[in-house]
Each structure stands twice: as structure tokens, then as C-alpha cells.
N, C-alpha and C positions, 0 to 999 in steps of 0.2 A: 401355564397350569390349571388358569381361571379359564382359558379357550377350551380345555380336555374337556370340562364338565359343562359348558357352555360353549357349544360347536357354532352357534348362530354370532359368537365374536368374530369366527372367523372372516366369513363373507359380509357381513353387513357395514363394516369401517369403511369398505371400498365398494359397498355398493354404487352401481349407477344408472344411466339411463338404457344401456344397452341390456343389463342384466333384466330391469323391469321391463322392457319390451315382451321378451320372452314368457316372464313370470305372469306377468296380465294377462296375455293370452293363454296359458296354460291353466291359470287359476280362475279364471272364469268358464274355461271348457270344463275342469275336472267338477269343479262346482256343480255345472249345471246337470251335471251325470250324477252328483249324488244326492240333488233332490228326489228324483223317483227312486233312487237303490236305496237308499236310507230309510226312506220310508219303506219299502219293499222287504229290508232285511230286517228292519225294527218287528213286521208283522211274522216274519219268519223267526224271528226270535221270540214270539209270546208276546210281542209288546203293542201297545198302541201305535200308529203308523208318524208321529210326532216325535218318540224317542230315536227315530232314527237320524231326524235331523236334529237335536240334542248332541247326538255323538258325533256328528260331521262339523261341531263348531270348538269347545274347548280342546279336546284330544289332538284336533290337528294344530291349534296354536301351541300347544304344550310339547308336540313332537318339531314345531318349526325353532324352537329355541334349544331343543335338549337333544336332537336326532342328528345323525353324522350323515345320514344319504340328503343331498337335494333334488332329488326327485320323489322319492316314496312317497306314495299318497295314504295316508292313514287315515282311516273311517272304519264303518261298519263291512263287514265280508260276509258272505255265505258260510264260510263254515264254520267260523266261531259263533255266527248268530244261531245256527243250528245247535252246535255244543252248549249254547246255552240255554237253549229252549230245552233240550234232551236233559240236560244238568239239573236246573231249577223246577221242571216240571216234574221231578220225583219228590220234591218237599211242599208245593204248592200247585194252585190249578193255573193253568196257564189264562197269562191277562188279568188275573186278581190284583186286589192291592199288595198282599203277602208275597206272591209272583214279583212284582215290582221290587218291593223291598228288598228282597233277596238279591234279585238280578244287578240291584247296585252296588250291594256287599260283593256278590262275585265279582264284578268290575274293580273296586276295590282291592279284591285279593289278587285279582290277577296282575293289577299295578304292582303292589307288593312284592310279589314274587319274582316278578320281572326286576324290579330296582333290585333285590336285595340278589339276585344273581347277577346283575353289572355290579355291582357295588363290591362284590367278592368275588369277580371275574370268572364266574363259572359260566359263559356264552360257550365254554368246550361241549357242554353237558348234549345240547342239542346234535352233537356228533355222534351220537348213540341210536340216534334214528334213521336208519339205514333208509335212502333213497327207493328203493323197492315196497318197504314196509310203508312211507309215506305216499307212493303211488297207488296201493293199493287200497290203503286205507281213504285217500281224497277220492278216489273214483267210487268207491261203495258208497261216502258220505254223499258226493255228488246227486248219484241216484236216490238216495234217500230225501232229501232235500228236496230234487224235483219233482218225483212223485207225492212227496207231501202236498204239493201245489195242485193237483188232482182236481181236491176240494174244491179249490177258488177258479180253476179253471173250468172245471164243468158242472158248476153251481149245484155242487152234490154235498151233504152232511156226511163224510168221511173223517171218521176219526184220526185224530195223529197219533203216527206210530214211528216206530226207529226200527222196523221191522217192515225190509219193503213185501216178503208175501203177505204178510196182513193187510197192508195198502192196496195190493193189487186183489185181495179177495174181496175187500170191503168195495173195492171200489166196481171190480166186475159187476159184484151182486145188487151193485143200485144204479147201473146203465140204464135202466129205461126210464130213470128221473130225470136225466142230463136237460139242464136248461139250456136251450140251443141259444137264445141271443147271447147268454155269456159265453160259451164255450167260442162262437163267431167272433165275439169281441176278444177274448184270449186269444186264440188264434190269428185274428189283423196284426194284435201286440207284437206278437213273436214273428211274423213275417216283417214287419216294419223294421224290427230290432236288429235281423238277422241281414235283410238286404243291404241297410244303412251302412251295416259293420263291412260289406262288401265295397262299398262306392269309396270308404274312407273311416279309418277306425277314430278318428277324431270327432265325427259327425253324431251328436247328441240323442240315438235312435231311442234311446230308452224313455227319453223328455218328449220326443215328437210322438212315440206309443202313447205317453200320458196324458198328452194335451188332444191327440186324437178320441182317447178314452172318453176323456170329461168331456167333449163338442159332442160326440156322438150320444154320451148316455142325457146329457143335458138337452140337446137337438130333438130327440126321439122318445125323450120322460120314460127312459130305459129300466129307471130305479123303482118306476110304478109298475115294470111287466115283472119284476123280481129279481131283475140285476141286483147284485149287493155294492153297495161302494160305501167308501169310507166315512162319509159322513162330515161332522163338524171335526176340524182340527185346532187345537186349542193355538193362538197368537200369543205372541209374545216370548221373551227369552228365559230360558230355564232358571231356574233360581236357587239361590245357595241353599243347599239341604244336605246335612251330615249323614250317612248311612247309618240306618240301624244295623248294633254291631250286638252280636252278644256270641261269646267261644260254641255253644252249642251249633249255631248256624254257619260258624266261620268253619268248625271243626266237618259240618257234613256237607260242605260245600268246595272244601279244599283239594277232594280228587281232582273234579270237573275243572276248578280254578287252575290247578297244576298241568292239566290236558291242555286247555287253550293259552295258557302262558310259552307251553313249548312247541304246540304246531301252530299259533300263531307265528311266535319267532322266527319257526322254520321257514314260515312263508315270507315273511317280510326280509330275513336275511338274504333269501335266494335270490328276490326280485332285486334287491337294493344293491344286492352285488353283480349282479349281472349287467344293470343300469352304470352303474359304475365304473363299468370296462369302457364306457364310450366318453367316459368324461375322467381324464386324469390330474385334475387340477383339485381333487380331493380323495380323501381316502375311507374306507368304512372301518368303524372299529367296532368290532361286535358286543362288546361291552359294554360300550357308549350307546347303540343300539336298545340294549336292557333297559339301561335307564331312562332313555328316550321314550320307549313304549311304556316302560313303567310309570313315567310320570305323565301321561297321556292318560293312562287308565283312573291311574290315582286322583289325577284334578277333576276328568271326567265324571268320574263317579261321586263328585259332590256336588254335579252341574247336571244329575241325572241321566247320565250317559252309559249304557251297556258295554259291554267289553270290547274292544277295538284294535286292531293291525294295520300292517301295510295290506292293500289289496292290488293283485296282479294287473287287473285289466287297467283300474284308474290310474297305473304309476306308470304305464307301460303308455297311455294317454299322455298324460302328465309330460313324459320326456319327450312323447314326438311333437306335442305343442309348443315345445320351447321352453321348458321350467329350466331355469338356473340358477336359483336357491331356495331355500324355505319358503321364499316371499311368496311363492306359489300357492302353497300351502293358508298363508296367512290371506291371501287374498280369496282363496274357497271358503274359507271358514266366515270371510267377511258376506259374501254372497250368502252364507247360510243364515247368519244374523237379520241381513235383510229381506230374506224369505219369512223367516220368524214372526219380524215386526209385520212386515204389510202383506204378504202373499198367500198366507195357508188359507184364507178363504177360496181361493181358488180352486181346491182340494177337493172342496165337499161334493163333487159330481163323480170323484174317482173310482172308478170301477174297480174292485180289489182283484177281477180277474187280469186286470192290467199288471198289477204289481205280480201276479204270480207268473205272469208271461218274463217280466223282468230278469225274476229268478231263477226261472226255468233255462233262459238265454245265458246267463253268467254260470249257473252251476252245471251244466250239461258239457261245459267248455271245458270244465276241469276233469273230465275222464279222458284218462290218458291212455288209450288204445294202442298206442305207436310203442310205448313203454313195453306194453305186456308183448308185444311180439318180438322187440329186440330181444328181451328178453328170454323169450322162448327158443330164437336160434343163437344165442351168445350166451347163455348163461342161465341152466336150468334151474339151478340150486336158488338164484336170487328171482327166479319166475315162479318157485315153488312160495317162497316168501310172501311175496306178491300175492300169489292167489288165494292164499290161507288166510293173508289178513284183508282181503276183497269178499271172501265167502264168510267169515266169521262177522264182518261189518255189516254186511246185508243179513245174516240170520241170526244175529245176536244182537247187533244194536250198535251206534256208535262207542259207547265207552269201553263195551264189549271189547270190541274190533281193535282200539288203541289201545287197550290193554296187552293184547295179544299182541299187535305188533311190536311195543315195547318189550317184549320178554323175548319174542323171537330176535330183535335186531341184539338185545344184550346175551343172548344164546348164541348168535352166530359169531361176535366179538370173543366171546370165552370160545368157542369152536376152535377157533381160528387161531388164537392165542394160544391155544393148546396141542394144536398139531398144526405148527409152523411147516415151510419148507426146509431140505436138507437135501445135501447132494453128494454123493460120493463120487471123488475127482481124482481123473488120470492126467498125465500129461502130454500133451499134443506133440507125437515124435519129431524131432530137432528144434524144438522148440523150449522154452521155459514157462510155457503158459498151459495151465492147469483147467480142466472142464469138467462136467458131467459127463460121467460114462455113459448114462440113459441117454445122452442126447448126442454123445458123441461117441461112437463106438470103437472109433481107431484111434483113440487114447491109450498109452502104454500104462499098465496095472505092474507094481512091484508088490510080489505076494508076503514079502516082510515089512511091507509098507501101507498103513492105511490112512486115506485122508477123508478127512470129513469137515462140510463147510456148513453151519449151521446160521440160518437167514432169520435170527430174530433176536430179539434179548430174551437171557435164560432165567425163567423164573418158575418160580412154585407151580405153574399153572402147566409148563411144559418142561418140567426136567424128568417125569417119567417117560416121559415120549420121546427123549431125547439119550437117556441111558438104554432104554428098548435098541435104540437104531446102534448108539456103541456095540451091545451084547451080540447083536446079529451080524454086525460086521467082524466082532473076534471070532464067532464060529466058523464063518466062511473062511476064515483065514488059517488055516493050522500052523502056518508058520511064521506068523507077525512077530514082530519085534519093536515094531516103533507106530506108534498111532497120533497122528497130527492132526488136530484140530485147527480149520482155518477160521480164524476169529474176526474175520474182518467184518462183520454183517452183526455181530454181536454187540449190542451198545449199552447194554445193562445186565447187572449180576443181582441177585439178591441173596438173603441169607441161605434160604434153601438151596438155593443153585450152588453156593460157597459149600456148605454140606455135603453133598453130592458129587461135588469133584475133588473133596478129600476122598471120600469113599472109594472115587472111583481109581484114583492116585494108590489106593493101599491092596486094592482087587488087582490093578496092573502089575503091582510090585511082585503079588503071589505067582503071578503067570508071565513074569521075567518080561513085560511089557512096558517099553518107555513112553508115557505122555509127553506130545510135544504139541506147542502153540506156535500160531505164525499170527501177526499183522494183528494183534490186539492193541485197540483202541485205548486210550488214555485214563478214561473214566473207568472202565474195567481191571486197567494196570494196578490203580490205584488201589480198586476192591483186590486184587490178589494180593498188594504189598499187605495191607491192614489184616489179611485175615491167613498170612502165613502161606499162603500158596506158592507165590515164586520161591520161596524156601526150601518147601516140600518138593516143589516139582524139579528145581534147578534153574538158577539163572540161565545156564547154558542151553538151556530145552525151549528159549524165546525167541524169535525172530520178527524180523520185519516185513517178511514177505513167505509167501509157498515157495517160491522158486531156494531161497534161502534156506529155509527149513529142509527141504528134499536135498539139496547139496551137501547140508552138513552129515543130514543122515548117512548119505549113500558112500560120503567119506570115512565114516564110522566102520560103516559095513565093510568097507575094502580094507 
């Protein structure tokens, strides 16, 4: 039982030299990636770069203890960073002391929401976010994130915005003031990162680009020529500090905290499950993942960390570099500690344009054009959902886009629940096999018998649809004497459905039509018995298969 809530106890007692060799290499590789990425994502979140290193220490340690994935790399990620900036930016000036205090409170709220969801086993709630909606939202958010970095890439004073058209208008209007040394540095960083990825994914292209930028700025005194640099980066470990708490602030931040909790968890669980398929020696528990990610954010908030989650690119590199257990994350966190203690002075001459190039390369990889093209060819309904979410996020902003996406996802669930598949069946000649008359036009149809298969649970949202189809069938068969419901796909029945069936029996009696059921599942039979439907319909009108029911009906007719 203890191991369930502390997954580290699953692998730590048997930990050996073989696991350490892989974890050591992976931990150092991911740690090297985290240094420039953490600083860049902190800047994206509206915080000083040092907070990115803070967010790559305690959260990694906590997830290694409480998380079930042994390869998931937790830390700052681009999408959550942008959500943080856009959410907290509504209540405080970006970068101010008030902004930082609210961001730490946001991290605490995200942690509490995730921890609570895991504790009460609510991981299934993320299933209500459909993949097309997530894809549309993520692609639009990636564009917003990337274009918000134009100010650093071009060396321009462009206001931050969550609306793409505003960013582009401001950027185009300021093009005559582009700072060319800054632009050349940024483009050089993008080139280094993208080309190193082509050579091998484990090559720390972002770190190479950062070193390149620092050396160029320092060697040619480009900071004197107007190139914006990070400047003094505080050294030392983050101090323990209780996040400032007030009910008014918590209430204001709750919507964005809930959004980050759900979106971040979807991202984390997706990469964790895809990697786990390659490693059959452990299992992913979605509810424990929520607890692990929750603890990472709760503890991180006390050590000046902004919201974190599992990242796609670092997790993939962690796996490819040979990570075997959560020890890889502990090694990455140790490297962050060494960086905070001894290496922060080296980042003084780091140009902001290089951090912008790190962000732009990372986020533009999130734009999923292939998914849009696939849906256009194979599922236009889902393509429309993706497109609407994409356009709404671009035009209205991050929070408006994800809110619309949630509404669309829930709307789709409701629509599909209220309009499930049904099939009128007929017998294939010479057999006891019954198939959909629309798909098998050669089936035999008895004008005195109607057979309807209902492929969903029968409950309040779809009983009207069911009854309409029953009435339509009755109207098309003037000689109808038996109405057979093939219930093999009906796995649940609520009180509204029971009431509707009682009414159906009464209506059929007035029309001298006998209601018959076949293949009723055990739990549904129990509902029939408890509500007197078996007695009302007659036990002799329930059969184990459609073939048995049709055979009995034919005997009665003869």
C-alpha cells in the first residue's frame, strides 16, 4: 500500500549499477537542456530567468518520489509558461513583485488541484478534452508563444499580447527599427538548435546556442551596441518561503489554475504513456501521476517555482539517453543545484535573443499541421472542432480558446450520447445471423417483426431519440405484431429509460404489438427485475440471443 503512494519504493530497493549508468547519462543530458530552457521559459512566464532554474530543482525531486513514470522529465514547459503569463498578467504588471507573488500562489493552486484530483481519483476528467480540441489549442498557443518572442528576436519594444493579429500589427509597424545585431544573433541561435537536432536529438543544441551567444556578446561588446542581455543572475539556492495567500487572490487565479492543471496533465500523461509502452517493467497510474505532479507544484511553490509539468522534448531525450528510473530526474536536479551555487555569473552576457530562439524552436514544433490534414481527409466533424478552437485561440486569446475548447468537447460528448448508433436488423438468408439492413440489402425482412439494435446505454439523454426510431419503425410496418429489441450493446439503464419502457409497453398493448428482448446483460436484467419490467413484459419474452427470439416468434406466428 505504501509503494502505491510512494512509487520510488518500487525501484529504489533494487537499484543497481546498470540502472545508474543509464540514469547518469540521461540526467546530465536533460539537466544541460534544462539550464537554457528553464531560463527561457521563465522569461516567457514573465519572470526573471533565475526562476526557471528554481523551477527545475524541487519539482524534479518531488516527482521522482511520487510519480509513476520513470522517464517523464518534469519542469518548466512553454505552454504552461505562457498560460502563467497570460493568467497572472491580468492582475499584476508582468515582472513586478506582485506578479511574482501571484505566480507562486498559482503554482500552489495548480498543485492542490492536481493533488485533490488524484486523491479523489478524478483523472478520468481529462478524457473530456478531445484530441482535436487539444491539438487546435496547442497549435494556436504555440503561434502566440512564438510570435510574442519577436520583440526579443528583432530587438523591438512590442507589447505582449495573447492575440496574434495585435502582435503582427505592432511588429510590422516597428520593422524600420529592427536591431540587426540582435536579429542576427537570434537567427544564429535558431540555426544552431535546429541543425543540432538533425544530427542527434540528445545533442544540447540550446546550450550550444547559449554558449555561442554569450561568447559573441562578450567578445564583441555587443551589449554596448544595444543587444539586450540577461544581466546579473542571482546565485544561491531558492529560499523557503510560504506563498502569500488570500481568498480573493485564490478565487481570481482559480480559473487559470484549473486550466493549467488540466492542460499540463494531458501533456504529461500523453508522453508518459507513450514512453511506458517501450518499458514493460512498470505501469502508469493516472491518479498517482496527478498526485506526483501535484506534489511537485505544491513543494515547488515553497521554493519559488512557477507551475511545472512534464515536457515532451525533454522526456523523449531522457528516454533516448537511457533513463531507467526517477534517479535521472534527481541527477538533473543536482546539476541545477550546482548551477545555482556556482555557475550563474556565467549567464551575465546571455542575450535575450538567444532565449527567444530557444522558445521559438521549442514551440513551433508543437504546431500539428499533420493532425489537421488527417482530420480534413478522414473526419470533417473533428476537423471543424480543431479549426474553431484554433481560430478562437488566435483571435480571442489563450483562456478564451481553451474555454471554447472545453465547451466544444463537452458538447460533442453530449451530442454523441444523445444520438447513438442504432440499426434495424434482418436475417441473412439460410443462416441465424442478423445484420443491419442498410449495410446488407440481401437480408430477409418479416413485415410482422421489427428488430432494432441499440448501440449505447439507454438513459435520459437519448431516450427520446430511441423512442422516435421505435415509432418510425412501427409506422413503416402496418402488419407489425412483434417488436424485438436486441439489447446486446445496452450496458446501463437509468430511471428515465425505465419509465419510457413502461410507457412503450402500454402503447404497444393498445396496438396489439408484443415487445420482446434478446441478449439482455446481467446488470440491465437486474434493473428490469427491480422495476417490474420483466413481470410487465413477460419472462417468456426474454431470450439469450436474437436467433432464439426470432425462432420463438416464428413458432408463435405459425
